[in-house]
Structures are given as C-alpha cells and as structure tokens.
C-alpha positions as CSV (number, residue, x, y, z in Angstrom):
1,M,-70.2,-139.6,-53.6
2,K,-67.1,-140.9,-55.3
3,P,-64.4,-138.2,-55.8
4,I,-64.1,-136.9,-59.5
5,V,-60.7,-137.0,-61.2
6,L,-61.0,-134.8,-64.4
7,H,-58.6,-135.9,-67.2
8,V,-57.9,-133.6,-70.0
9,T,-56.4,-135.0,-73.2
10,A,-56.2,-134.4,-76.9
11,E,-56.4,-138.2,-77.7
12,L,-58.7,-140.9,-76.6
13,S,-58.7,-144.3,-78.4
14,P,-60.7,-145.7,-80.1
15,H,-62.3,-142.3,-80.8
16,H,-59.3,-140.3,-82.0
17,K,-55.6,-141.1,-81.6
18,S,-52.1,-140.5,-83.2
19,G,-50.1,-142.8,-81.0
20,G,-49.9,-144.2,-77.5
21,L,-51.3,-141.3,-75.7
22,G,-54.8,-142.3,-76.9
23,D,-54.2,-145.9,-75.7
24,V,-53.3,-144.8,-72.3
25,L,-56.4,-142.8,-72.0
26,A,-58.3,-145.8,-73.2
27,G,-56.7,-148.0,-70.4
28,L,-56.1,-145.9,-67.4
29,P,-59.6,-144.4,-66.8
30,P,-61.5,-147.6,-66.5
31,A,-58.7,-149.1,-64.3
32,L,-59.1,-146.1,-61.9
33,A,-62.9,-146.4,-62.0
34,R,-62.6,-150.0,-60.8
35,L,-60.5,-148.6,-57.7
36,G,-63.5,-146.4,-56.8
37,V,-62.8,-143.1,-58.6
38,D,-65.3,-141.2,-60.6
39,V,-63.3,-140.6,-63.7
40,R,-64.4,-137.8,-66.2
41,V,-62.4,-137.1,-69.5
42,V,-62.4,-133.9,-71.4
43,T,-61.3,-134.3,-75.0
44,G,-61.9,-132.5,-78.4
45,F,-64.6,-133.4,-80.9
46,Y,-62.7,-133.1,-84.1
47,G,-65.3,-133.8,-86.7
48,S,-64.4,-136.5,-89.2
49,A,-61.2,-137.4,-87.2
50,S,-63.4,-138.4,-84.3
51,K,-65.0,-141.9,-84.5
52,V,-68.0,-141.7,-82.1
53,A,-70.3,-144.2,-84.0
54,G,-72.2,-146.2,-81.3
55,L,-71.8,-143.6,-78.6
56,D,-75.0,-142.1,-77.0
57,L,-73.9,-138.4,-77.4
58,R,-76.0,-136.2,-75.1
59,P,-75.6,-132.5,-75.9
60,W,-75.7,-130.1,-73.1
61,D,-78.6,-127.9,-72.8
62,A,-76.5,-124.8,-73.3
63,P,-73.0,-124.2,-74.8
64,I,-70.2,-123.1,-72.6
65,D,-68.5,-119.8,-73.0
66,V,-64.8,-120.2,-73.8
67,S,-62.9,-116.8,-73.5
68,I,-59.3,-116.3,-74.1
69,A,-57.7,-112.9,-73.8
70,G,-61.0,-111.2,-74.6
71,N,-61.9,-113.4,-77.5
72,R,-65.1,-115.1,-76.7
73,M,-66.6,-118.2,-78.5
74,E,-69.3,-120.7,-77.7
75,A,-68.4,-124.4,-77.5
76,R,-70.9,-127.3,-77.5
77,V,-70.2,-130.2,-75.1
78,F,-71.4,-133.5,-75.9
79,E,-71.4,-136.1,-72.9
80,A,-71.3,-139.8,-73.2
81,R,-70.5,-143.0,-71.1
82,T,-67.4,-144.5,-72.6
83,H,-64.9,-147.1,-71.6
84,G,-67.6,-149.8,-71.5
85,G,-69.8,-147.4,-69.5
86,S,-67.4,-146.9,-66.5
87,V,-66.2,-143.4,-67.5
88,T,-68.2,-140.0,-68.4
89,T,-66.3,-138.3,-71.4
90,Y,-67.1,-134.7,-72.5
91,F,-66.4,-134.2,-76.1
92,V,-65.9,-130.4,-76.8
93,E,-66.8,-128.9,-80.3
94,A,-65.5,-125.4,-80.8
95,P,-64.3,-123.1,-83.5
96,H,-60.7,-123.8,-84.6
97,L,-60.5,-127.0,-82.5
98,S,-63.0,-128.9,-84.5
99,R,-61.6,-128.9,-88.1
100,G,-61.2,-132.7,-89.0
101,K,-57.7,-133.4,-88.0
102,L,-56.2,-133.8,-84.5
103,Y,-53.0,-132.1,-85.4
104,G,-51.1,-130.3,-88.2
105,Y,-52.5,-126.8,-88.2
106,D,-50.3,-123.6,-87.7
107,D,-52.4,-122.6,-84.8
108,D,-52.5,-125.8,-82.9
109,L,-51.4,-124.0,-79.6
110,Y,-54.5,-121.8,-79.9
111,R,-56.7,-124.9,-80.7
112,F,-55.5,-126.8,-77.5
113,A,-55.7,-123.6,-75.4
114,I,-59.4,-123.7,-76.4
115,L,-59.5,-127.3,-75.1
116,G,-57.8,-126.4,-71.9
117,R,-60.0,-123.4,-71.4
118,A,-63.2,-125.6,-72.1
119,A,-61.9,-128.1,-69.5
120,V,-61.8,-125.4,-66.9
121,E,-65.4,-124.3,-67.7
122,I,-66.6,-127.9,-67.5
123,G,-65.0,-128.1,-64.2
124,L,-66.8,-125.0,-63.2
125,V,-70.1,-126.5,-64.2
126,L,-69.4,-129.5,-62.2
127,D,-68.6,-127.3,-59.3
128,R,-71.9,-125.4,-59.6
129,M,-73.7,-128.8,-59.8
130,G,-72.1,-129.7,-56.4
131,T,-69.8,-132.2,-57.9
132,P,-66.4,-130.3,-58.1
133,P,-63.3,-132.2,-59.5
134,A,-61.1,-133.4,-56.7
135,I,-58.0,-133.7,-59.0
136,L,-57.2,-132.2,-62.4
137,H,-55.0,-134.5,-64.5
138,A,-53.7,-133.2,-67.7
139,H,-51.8,-135.1,-70.3
140,D,-48.9,-133.8,-72.6
141,W,-48.6,-130.2,-73.8
142,H,-52.0,-130.2,-75.5
143,A,-53.7,-130.4,-72.0
144,A,-51.1,-128.1,-70.1
145,S,-53.3,-125.0,-70.6
146,A,-55.9,-126.6,-68.4
147,V,-53.6,-126.7,-65.5
148,L,-52.3,-123.2,-66.2
149,Y,-55.7,-121.6,-66.6
150,A,-57.2,-123.3,-63.5
151,R,-54.1,-122.4,-61.5
152,T,-53.6,-118.9,-62.5
153,W,-57.1,-117.6,-63.2
154,P,-59.6,-116.7,-60.3
155,G,-62.2,-119.2,-59.7
156,P,-63.0,-122.3,-57.5
157,L,-60.6,-124.6,-59.5
158,R,-57.7,-122.6,-58.4
159,G,-57.3,-124.6,-55.3
160,V,-57.9,-128.0,-57.0
161,P,-54.8,-130.2,-56.9
162,S,-53.3,-130.9,-60.4
163,L,-50.8,-133.1,-62.1
164,I,-49.3,-133.1,-65.6
165,T,-48.2,-136.3,-67.2
166,I,-45.5,-136.3,-69.8
167,H,-46.0,-138.9,-72.5
168,N,-43.3,-137.5,-74.6
169,L,-41.1,-134.8,-73.7
170,A,-39.8,-134.0,-77.3
171,Y,-43.2,-132.0,-77.7
172,Q,-43.5,-129.2,-75.6
173,G,-46.0,-126.5,-77.0
174,L,-43.6,-123.8,-77.9
175,A,-44.5,-120.3,-79.2
176,P,-42.9,-117.0,-79.5
177,A,-43.0,-115.0,-76.2
178,S,-45.1,-112.4,-77.9
179,Q,-48.0,-115.1,-77.9
180,A,-48.4,-115.1,-74.2
181,G,-51.0,-112.3,-74.1
182,F,-52.9,-113.8,-77.1
183,L,-53.3,-117.0,-75.2
184,G,-54.5,-115.2,-72.3
185,Y,-51.5,-115.3,-69.9
186,S,-50.4,-112.3,-67.9
187,P,-46.9,-111.0,-68.0
188,E,-46.4,-112.4,-64.3
189,T,-47.6,-115.9,-65.4
190,Y,-45.3,-115.7,-68.3
191,H,-42.3,-114.7,-66.4
192,H,-43.0,-117.0,-63.4
193,A,-43.9,-120.2,-65.4
194,L,-44.0,-120.1,-69.2
195,A,-40.7,-118.2,-70.1
196,F,-38.1,-120.5,-71.6
197,D,-35.1,-119.4,-73.4
198,G,-36.8,-116.2,-74.7
199,A,-39.9,-118.1,-75.7
200,L,-43.2,-119.5,-74.4
201,N,-43.2,-123.2,-73.3
202,L,-46.6,-124.5,-72.3
203,L,-45.3,-127.9,-70.9
204,K,-42.7,-126.2,-68.8
205,G,-45.3,-123.8,-67.6
206,A,-47.5,-126.6,-66.4
207,F,-44.5,-128.2,-64.7
208,V,-44.0,-125.2,-62.6
209,V,-47.6,-124.7,-61.5
210,A,-48.8,-128.3,-61.1
211,D,-48.6,-130.1,-57.9
212,R,-47.2,-133.2,-59.4
213,I,-45.4,-134.1,-62.6
214,T,-45.6,-137.8,-63.8
215,T,-44.1,-139.5,-66.7
216,V,-44.7,-142.9,-68.2
217,S,-41.9,-145.1,-66.8
218,P,-39.4,-144.9,-63.9
219,T,-36.4,-145.1,-66.3
220,Y,-37.7,-142.1,-68.5
221,A,-38.3,-140.1,-65.3
222,R,-34.4,-140.5,-64.6
223,E,-33.4,-140.0,-68.2
224,I,-35.3,-136.7,-68.8
225,R,-33.3,-135.2,-66.0
226,T,-30.2,-135.5,-68.3
227,A,-28.9,-133.6,-71.3
228,R,-29.3,-136.6,-73.6
229,Y,-32.9,-137.0,-73.0
230,G,-34.2,-133.8,-71.5
231,H,-34.9,-131.8,-74.7
232,D,-33.5,-128.7,-73.0
233,L,-35.8,-129.0,-70.1
234,E,-33.4,-131.2,-68.0
235,H,-32.4,-128.3,-65.6
236,V,-36.1,-127.5,-65.0
237,L,-36.8,-131.2,-64.2
238,R,-33.9,-131.3,-61.9
239,W,-35.2,-128.3,-60.1
240,L,-38.5,-129.8,-59.8
241,S,-37.5,-133.5,-59.3
242,P,-39.2,-133.7,-55.9
243,K,-42.6,-133.6,-57.4
244,L,-41.5,-135.9,-60.4
245,I,-42.4,-139.5,-60.4
246,G,-42.4,-142.2,-63.2
247,I,-45.4,-144.6,-63.6
248,L,-45.1,-147.4,-65.9
249,N,-48.1,-147.6,-68.5
250,G,-50.1,-150.8,-69.0
251,I,-52.0,-152.3,-71.7
252,D,-55.7,-153.6,-71.9
253,A,-54.9,-157.5,-71.4
254,E,-58.5,-158.3,-72.4
255,S,-58.3,-156.6,-75.7
256,W,-54.8,-157.6,-76.4
257,N,-55.3,-161.4,-76.0
258,P,-54.3,-163.9,-78.7
259,A,-56.6,-166.4,-77.3
260,T,-59.7,-164.2,-78.1
261,D,-58.5,-161.8,-80.7
262,R,-60.8,-161.9,-83.8
263,A,-58.1,-160.4,-86.1
264,L,-56.1,-163.5,-85.9
265,G,-56.6,-166.6,-88.0
266,A,-55.8,-168.9,-85.2
267,A,-56.1,-168.7,-81.4
268,Y,-53.4,-169.4,-78.9
269,S,-52.1,-168.7,-75.4
270,A,-49.0,-169.4,-73.2
271,S,-50.6,-172.7,-72.1
272,D,-51.5,-173.7,-75.6
273,P,-49.0,-172.0,-78.0
274,E,-49.5,-174.0,-81.2
275,G,-51.6,-171.4,-83.0
276,K,-48.6,-169.2,-83.0
277,L,-46.9,-171.0,-85.8
278,A,-50.2,-171.0,-87.8
279,C,-50.4,-167.2,-87.4
280,R,-46.8,-166.9,-88.8
281,D,-47.7,-169.1,-91.9
282,A,-51.0,-166.9,-92.4
283,L,-48.8,-163.7,-92.1
284,R,-46.6,-164.8,-94.7
285,F,-49.3,-165.8,-97.1
286,E,-51.2,-162.5,-96.5
287,L,-48.2,-160.2,-97.2
288,G,-46.3,-162.3,-99.8
289,L,-43.4,-163.5,-97.9
290,S,-41.7,-166.6,-99.1
291,P,-42.8,-169.7,-97.2
292,G,-40.3,-171.6,-95.1
293,R,-38.9,-171.6,-91.7
294,S,-37.1,-168.4,-91.6
295,P,-37.7,-166.4,-88.4
296,V,-39.9,-163.2,-89.0
297,F,-38.9,-159.9,-87.5
298,G,-41.8,-157.4,-87.0
299,V,-42.0,-153.7,-86.8
300,V,-45.2,-151.6,-85.9
301,S,-44.4,-148.0,-85.5
302,R,-44.9,-144.4,-86.2
303,F,-42.2,-143.3,-88.7
304,T,-40.1,-140.8,-86.8
305,S,-36.4,-140.3,-86.1
306,Q,-37.1,-141.2,-82.4
307,K,-38.1,-144.8,-83.4
308,G,-34.9,-145.7,-85.3
309,I,-36.7,-146.7,-88.4
310,D,-33.6,-145.5,-90.4
311,W,-31.6,-148.3,-88.8
312,V,-34.2,-150.7,-89.6
313,G,-33.9,-149.9,-93.3
314,E,-30.2,-149.9,-93.1
315,I,-29.8,-153.4,-91.8
316,A,-32.7,-155.0,-93.8
317,P,-30.3,-156.5,-96.4
318,Q,-28.2,-158.1,-93.6
319,L,-31.1,-159.3,-91.7
320,V,-32.1,-161.2,-95.0
321,R,-28.6,-162.5,-95.7
322,Q,-28.6,-164.1,-92.4
323,G,-31.8,-165.9,-93.1
324,G,-34.5,-163.6,-91.5
325,Q,-37.8,-162.0,-93.0
326,L,-38.9,-158.5,-92.1
327,V,-42.5,-157.2,-92.1
328,V,-42.8,-153.3,-91.3
329,L,-46.1,-151.5,-90.7
330,G,-46.3,-147.8,-90.3
331,E,-46.3,-144.4,-91.7
332,G,-45.0,-140.8,-91.0
333,D,-41.8,-139.3,-92.2
334,A,-41.6,-139.4,-96.0
335,A,-37.9,-140.1,-96.2
336,L,-38.3,-143.1,-93.8
337,E,-41.2,-144.4,-95.8
338,H,-39.3,-144.2,-99.1
339,R,-36.3,-146.0,-97.5
340,L,-38.5,-148.9,-96.3
341,Y,-40.3,-149.0,-99.7
342,W,-37.2,-149.4,-101.6
343,A,-35.8,-152.1,-99.2
344,A,-39.0,-154.0,-99.8
345,Q,-38.7,-153.6,-103.5
346,R,-35.1,-154.9,-103.6
347,L,-35.7,-157.7,-101.1
348,R,-39.1,-158.8,-102.5
349,G,-40.3,-161.9,-100.8
350,S,-38.1,-161.3,-97.8
351,V,-39.1,-157.8,-96.7
352,V,-42.6,-156.3,-96.8
353,Y,-43.5,-152.7,-96.0
354,V,-47.2,-151.7,-95.6
355,R,-47.6,-147.9,-95.4
356,A,-50.7,-147.7,-93.3
357,F,-52.1,-147.4,-89.8
358,D,-53.9,-150.8,-89.5
359,D,-55.0,-152.2,-86.1
360,G,-56.0,-155.6,-87.5
361,L,-52.8,-156.0,-89.5
362,A,-50.8,-154.8,-86.5
363,R,-52.3,-157.5,-84.3
364,R,-51.5,-160.2,-87.0
365,I,-47.9,-158.9,-87.2
366,Y,-47.4,-159.4,-83.4
367,A,-48.9,-162.8,-83.8
368,G,-46.9,-163.8,-86.8
369,S,-43.6,-162.4,-85.7
370,D,-40.9,-164.4,-83.9
371,M,-39.0,-161.2,-82.9
372,F,-40.2,-157.6,-82.7
373,L,-37.8,-154.8,-83.4
374,M,-37.8,-151.6,-81.2
375,P,-34.5,-149.7,-82.0
376,S,-35.7,-146.5,-80.4
377,R,-33.3,-143.6,-79.8
378,F,-35.5,-142.7,-76.8
379,E,-38.8,-144.3,-75.5
380,P,-40.8,-142.9,-72.8
381,C,-42.6,-146.0,-72.2
382,G,-43.7,-148.0,-75.4
383,L,-46.6,-150.1,-75.6
384,T,-45.7,-152.1,-78.7
385,Q,-43.2,-154.2,-76.9
386,M,-45.9,-155.1,-74.4
387,Y,-48.3,-156.2,-77.2
388,A,-45.5,-158.1,-78.8
389,M,-44.7,-160.0,-75.7
390,R,-48.4,-160.7,-75.0
391,Y,-48.6,-162.2,-78.4
392,G,-45.4,-164.2,-78.1
393,A,-43.1,-162.0,-80.2
394,V,-39.7,-161.5,-78.5
395,P,-38.6,-157.9,-78.4
396,I,-35.1,-156.8,-79.6
397,A,-35.0,-153.3,-78.2
398,R,-32.5,-150.6,-77.3
399,A,-32.1,-150.2,-73.6
400,T,-33.8,-146.9,-73.0
401,G,-36.8,-145.5,-71.1
402,G,-39.8,-147.9,-70.7
403,L,-38.0,-150.6,-72.8
404,V,-35.7,-151.1,-69.8
405,D,-38.5,-151.3,-67.4
406,T,-40.6,-153.8,-69.4
407,V,-38.1,-156.1,-71.3
408,A,-36.1,-158.6,-69.1
409,P,-32.8,-158.8,-70.9
410,L,-31.5,-162.3,-72.1
411,H,-27.8,-162.9,-71.1
412,S,-27.4,-166.4,-72.4
413,Q,-29.7,-168.4,-74.7
414,Y,-28.6,-171.4,-72.9
415,D,-29.8,-170.1,-69.6
416,V,-32.9,-168.0,-70.3
417,G,-34.1,-167.8,-66.7
418,G,-36.7,-164.9,-66.5
419,A,-35.6,-163.1,-69.7
420,T,-38.2,-161.8,-72.1
421,G,-36.1,-160.2,-74.8
422,I,-32.8,-158.7,-76.1
423,L,-31.6,-155.4,-75.1
424,Y,-28.7,-153.6,-76.6
425,E,-27.1,-150.2,-75.6
426,E,-25.4,-148.5,-78.5
427,E,-27.3,-146.1,-80.8
428,S,-26.3,-147.3,-84.2
429,A,-27.3,-149.6,-87.1
430,E,-24.3,-151.8,-86.4
431,A,-25.6,-152.3,-82.7
432,L,-29.1,-153.2,-84.1
433,A,-27.6,-155.6,-86.6
434,G,-25.6,-157.3,-83.9
435,A,-28.7,-157.7,-81.8
436,V,-30.7,-159.2,-84.8
437,E,-27.8,-161.5,-85.5
438,W,-28.1,-162.9,-82.0
439,G,-32.0,-162.8,-82.3
440,I,-31.7,-165.2,-85.4
441,Q,-29.5,-167.6,-83.5
442,V,-32.0,-167.5,-80.6
443,A,-34.9,-168.0,-83.0
444,R,-33.4,-171.1,-84.3
445,D,-33.1,-172.6,-80.8
446,P,-36.5,-174.0,-80.0
447,G,-35.9,-174.4,-76.3
448,A,-34.8,-170.8,-76.0
449,M,-37.6,-169.5,-78.1
450,H,-40.1,-171.5,-76.1
451,A,-38.9,-170.2,-72.7
452,L,-38.7,-166.4,-73.9
453,R,-42.2,-166.7,-75.3
454,Q,-43.6,-168.1,-72.3
455,N,-41.9,-165.5,-70.1
456,G,-43.2,-162.7,-72.2
457,M,-46.8,-164.0,-72.6
458,R,-47.2,-164.6,-68.8
459,S,-45.8,-161.1,-68.0
460,D,-48.3,-158.8,-66.2
461,F,-48.6,-155.5,-67.9
462,S,-52.2,-154.8,-66.9
463,W,-53.5,-151.3,-66.0
464,E,-54.4,-152.3,-62.5
465,R,-50.8,-152.1,-61.3
466,S,-50.4,-148.6,-62.8
467,A,-53.8,-147.3,-61.7
468,E,-52.9,-148.3,-58.1
469,T,-49.8,-146.1,-58.3
470,Y,-51.7,-143.1,-59.7
471,L,-54.3,-143.5,-57.0
472,E,-51.4,-143.2,-54.4
473,V,-50.5,-140.0,-56.1
474,Y,-54.0,-138.7,-56.0
475,M,-54.4,-139.5,-52.3
476,D,-51.1,-137.9,-51.4
477,L,-52.8,-134.7,-53.1
478,G,-55.7,-135.0,-50.7
479,L,-58.3,-137.3,-52.7
480,E,-60.2,-139.3,-50.3
481,L,-62.2,-142.4,-51.3
482,D,-65.5,-143.2,-49.8
483,A,-65.4,-146.2,-47.5
484,P,-66.4,-149.5,-49.1
C-alpha cells in the first residue's frame, strides 16, 4: 500500500484559483504520485466559483460532522479522481464555506476553519478505513487550521507528521485574540502557538506546531527571516529556522509548451523558433498595437502593490519613447487598473491594457512578447517568469525571492553565456526604466536575443525536481515508500 500524503488547500487549478497557489496544487500532486506517493487533496467546493465540469464527483454515503467550539454542522464530501486520474481529491461542501466565491467575505477565517476541520475529519475517516494519512501537508493560512486542529485536538491524527508551506507570507490569517475560543482553540493553544502581538495569527500557530515549514524558493526562505520581507514574523521564523526549508516551485512543462499550445496561432520550440515572430505579429493584430519591429514587453499579473504594477504604469511613456510597445493583462487593485487604463488611452497603438483573467490571452502574451516585466517588490517564487522563458520571452525582473533562483542574470549582451534574463536590484520606477532601456538595446541585438531565448526555453522548471525534494522532506519525517 502506498503511503498517503493528505494536502489541504483553498485553491486547486483548474477547478478554482486566484493565483499561483492553485497552479502549485495542480502540478505538485501528480509529480509526487509519479514518485510512488498516494496523494489526496482536500479543498473546498465553492459553488459557482468551482469549475468541476467533466469530473466524476462521487458523494460520500454520509456527510461528515464538522464541529467548531460546540457549533456543529454537516458537510458533504464529493470524491473525484483529478490530475489526469493520478490523484484523489475531496471537495468539501459546507455552510459558510460554499458561497460562490473563494475569498472576500468578512468571516473568511471561520470559513477556512471549517475547511481545516473537515480535512481532519476526512483524515479520521481514512484512518478508520485502515488507510491513515502518513503526512499532513497544509498550504498557506487558509489550511493552517488543519495542522492546528490535528495537532492540538485528541485523536489518531495528533501524531501524524505535518508541514505547512508558505506561498505568500503577506497573508497570515489574523483575527482579534477574542476569536480564539470561537474558532475552537483552548487558551493553552492560543498562548503557546497562536498569540501574536496581542492578536491571533493562524499561520504563526501552524509554524509553531508543524514539524516542518517550507516555502516556495530558497531565496525567499532566507528573505523572510529579515525585517524587510518577514511581515513581522521574521523573529518567529529565525527562531524556527531549523525546520524551515525553501523548495523552488515548478511548472507543468507539458501544458506550458509553445510547440503544442492550442491557444497560439503558430507553434514553435527552441529547436524551431520561427513561429515566435508570427505569434508577435498575431498579438499585435489581436490587441491593436501598431505593426512594425518594435520590441514587445509583456505583463501578466494580479494587480497588487507587491507586483510593482504602479512602476509599470509610471515608466510606460518612457518605454514607448525608447521604441518599445507594452501589453498588460491583469486585474485587482482599482487604482492600479485606472493607472494602466489611462496609460493605454494616452499611448494608444503602443500600450494595451486588458482588464481580465484570461488564460488563453496570457499564453499569447508570453508567446508574442520579446521581454517580460516582473518588477516585484517581493516574490516568493513566481511562476510567470518560468512561463515566459518557456515561451521565449526574456524576463526583466527585480532581484528578489524566486526570481533570483530562476532567472540567470545577463551581465553583457556581447557575452550572454548561460543568462536567461535581466535582473536589477533597486525598488523604484527609475531602476525599472533603466532595466527596460537595456532590454530594448538587447532586443535589437539578434544574436543576444537568440541566445537568451534559447537559454530560457531550454531551462528545466519541471515539477519532478521539486517533488523529489518534497519527498526527501516527507521521508525525513518518517514516510516510507513501498519497495518497487
């Protein structure tokens, strides 16, 4: 019997996602399954926000009881084979949790406490069936309650090794201290694990009780132990650093492949790159950019302060004056949306902003861009720079987090070597503008661009490498694989 690793997550692409978390849970579980792990995933069923068409959802014969601080409710569990049939996923439908949106409700902490409690109940059902979880793996603050409930409540899961993965430390699951009892935590648990600056912090609590803490790149694991990137938890993470490890995310190299991507008008690859130019011309035509030979700079991003989108809007006129064109896809913060909208209006024909979350258009932007901008203030890992390189777009990125771990910096366009992109240090629009100016020079150098594209497209960002490291962590916690 293969050992079971039970993952708990709020997001699971393509069924429901808001950002990179959903993509990670799409790629990591099947990679672990290929290594001999029986991967099970617990996630929410959010109603209209959950895309489950095509799945054979099998409801459990009876609902599970979810009880938090004496408040009892019934939750229905729908079981399905996902990830191409390699993974079992349990979709939890429960009051409060299943409302039609992933996030954005005033009681989100309670909603995801329900998910965490349901995950523990599912683990108990598996235990009664004689197939107990060998590892409990929770992702971000939404799933932190699963680790906390499993470890602090009586039951057979109390001794199951657990780990919590930080996908973005900026989001921690904060609540007034008075909510501890409402969420079912004893005063002892609050003071031992959850208390933080007079409030309750779910992520910090999971850090304390979990056996391992992982995050999504080695550089981010170092950064979050500093005041600049620690979001006030740097002291806790320095204290717990013996159990903290950074494991770089991967991407699905089969899905993200310009040689087979049906969203593109022309196929191409590192060995046959001609279609890249056709994709650039097609992108210009689709979005109304002026024809010509100007290098195209792409941005695909959530609109948050973290992503440096304000700097993109600020330097757009300079980028155009220097002979470039800019395509931006994304949505989020209204002020950032307005900034890009007005930049596109003033620079019509040279700047396009599309307010949407559109996977097909995102792929065409990767394929049609010469350069790809990622001026992040912080970036735990980042997936879009990996997608961009896979599609032959050269990243221009700030040197932070996973961007440092994935982009090999160019030092001279006359000696590209193994470089895959341009990295810069300073957090400012001026620094981004300087990097873009150099990017335009590089884009007009056919030899340098060809070498950078080749290096990026041939880079290995597959999930297998990451899954092997996670497996090492699991085995260090006691997981044993069956002999082949």
